[in-house]
C-alpha positions as CSV (number, residue, x, y, z in Angstrom):
1,X,53.7,252.9,171.9
2,X,54.5,256.1,169.9
3,X,55.5,254.0,166.9
4,X,52.2,252.3,166.9
5,X,50.4,255.6,166.8
6,X,52.3,256.9,163.7
7,X,50.3,254.9,161.1
8,X,47.1,255.9,162.8
9,X,48.0,259.6,162.8
10,X,49.1,259.4,159.1
11,X,45.8,257.6,158.2
12,X,43.7,260.3,160.0
13,X,45.6,263.1,158.3
14,X,45.2,261.5,154.9
15,X,41.4,261.0,155.4
16,X,40.6,264.3,156.9
17,X,43.4,266.7,156.2
18,X,44.2,265.4,152.7
19,X,40.7,266.1,151.4
20,X,39.2,268.9,153.5
21,X,41.7,271.0,155.3
22,X,43.5,272.9,152.6
23,X,42.9,275.3,149.8
24,X,39.8,276.7,151.4
25,X,38.4,280.0,150.3
26,X,39.1,282.6,151.7
27,X,42.3,282.1,153.7
28,X,41.2,282.4,157.4
29,X,44.9,282.3,158.3
30,X,45.4,285.6,156.4
31,X,42.0,287.0,157.6
32,X,42.7,286.5,161.3
33,X,46.3,287.5,161.1
34,X,45.5,290.8,159.3
35,X,42.5,291.5,161.5
36,X,44.6,290.9,164.7
37,X,47.2,293.4,163.5
38,X,44.5,295.9,162.6
39,X,43.0,295.6,166.1
40,X,46.3,296.6,167.8
41,X,47.9,299.0,165.3
42,X,46.4,302.2,166.7
43,X,46.2,301.2,170.3
44,X,48.3,303.6,172.3
45,X,48.3,301.2,175.3
46,X,50.0,298.5,173.2
47,X,53.7,298.9,172.9
48,X,55.2,299.8,169.6
49,X,57.4,296.7,169.7
50,X,54.3,294.5,169.9
51,X,52.5,296.4,167.1
52,X,55.6,295.9,164.9
53,X,55.7,292.2,165.9
54,X,52.0,291.8,165.0
55,X,52.6,293.4,161.6
56,X,55.6,291.1,160.9
57,X,53.7,288.0,162.0
58,X,50.6,288.9,159.9
59,X,52.9,289.4,156.8
60,X,54.7,286.1,157.5
61,X,51.5,284.1,157.9
62,X,50.2,285.5,154.6
63,X,53.4,284.7,152.9
64,X,53.6,281.2,154.4
65,X,50.1,280.3,153.3
66,X,51.1,281.0,149.7
67,X,54.7,279.6,150.0
68,X,53.5,276.2,151.3
69,X,50.8,276.2,148.6
70,X,47.9,275.8,151.1
71,X,46.1,278.7,149.5
72,X,45.8,280.4,146.1
73,X,46.6,284.1,145.7
74,X,42.9,284.8,145.4
75,X,42.3,283.2,148.8
76,X,45.0,285.5,150.3
77,X,43.5,288.6,148.6
78,X,39.9,287.8,149.8
79,X,40.9,286.9,153.3
80,X,42.9,290.1,153.7
81,X,40.1,292.1,152.0
82,X,37.4,290.7,154.3
83,X,39.6,291.6,157.4
84,X,40.1,295.1,156.2
85,X,36.4,295.7,155.2
86,X,35.2,294.2,158.5
87,X,37.6,296.4,160.4
88,X,36.3,299.5,158.6
89,X,32.6,298.6,159.1
90,X,33.1,297.8,162.8
91,X,34.9,301.1,163.3
92,X,32.2,303.1,161.5
93,X,29.4,301.4,163.5
94,X,31.3,301.9,166.8
95,X,32.0,305.6,166.0
96,X,28.4,306.1,165.1
97,X,27.2,304.6,168.3
98,X,29.7,306.5,170.3
99,X,28.7,309.8,168.6
100,X,25.0,309.1,169.2
101,X,25.6,308.3,172.9
102,X,27.5,311.6,173.1
103,X,24.5,313.5,171.7
104,X,22.2,312.2,174.4
105,X,20.5,309.6,172.2
106,X,19.4,306.5,174.2
107,X,20.7,303.5,172.4
108,X,19.2,300.3,173.8
109,X,19.3,297.3,171.6
110,X,17.0,294.4,171.8
111,X,14.6,296.1,174.2
112,X,11.0,296.9,173.3
113,X,9.5,300.3,174.1
114,X,6.6,300.1,176.6
């Protein structure tokens, strides 16, 4: 039974994966790996061992995408850059909202004043 499926799987991979699933811009593997590391790197409730593990994993994923030639260097740079910029913007917005709530401002989104 398994031997009969091998040609089918190869055929599907050639049709779909061979034409659409590689060399996409930017590298979402790098983007999500780096962003996942950034999300835990300053968390005191996350162990240092796990933070180091997340960093190593992010670095290895980025290296692997280049080593197996699934992405170009520019894909890596842009994927990593988008993760870093998104992290910074989200932190700025979060800190602004946190500061405004601390100053007594009423922040209610998607609600109309009556």
